[in-house]
Steps between C-alpha positions, in 0.01 A plus 500: 500500500432334831724747683303795362178336613641427846636851554192668356287310749731577794508872421133528400570588137348349195748287310504761223569782750783300651650424159488873412669582832765233443569620144541859619723394791722295268523769233615755758755266653684343209825490697341265754379265228845508338667422836259212559571364154877515558459335840287220351759437228779497757304260725458259211869524405656497847243270666499736799388846607650745748374776721658841453719414800623181335298239689449214257214266427600208281242384250660164423225325697267580210541256213317740273503877543153577374355851500337458843826394664689783334237746630559362850871556450431867423288523814785351704729776377254770606373350824840361595660842458229652721568234764874568478436870564282426804756255640781751460291766674428265791868413539587871487246576775615206708858633495416856607666579834253778579209260467676239711559764769123556505457123552332476162494168320331332209 
């Protein structure tokens, strides 16, 4: 589809090469596809998604949860969890007495 064409162009593959790569990637990572499917179903049912740390993003602002919006919900879970990890690391560093003694700050 259009995504295959876009990614093939970005990564300098033919569309067929990209599709072969994508098929192989997906076949070797069924657990990821299953997790994404469960997350999409949950997003549609609950009208929200959460990071692995529990930060929520309500989806009630969408009148219709089409496939594109549900994909964005999956991305929020992944990217939001990564942001949560970075924020926790920054708070941890900020609270380190040894670093403060060295006059270190963010």
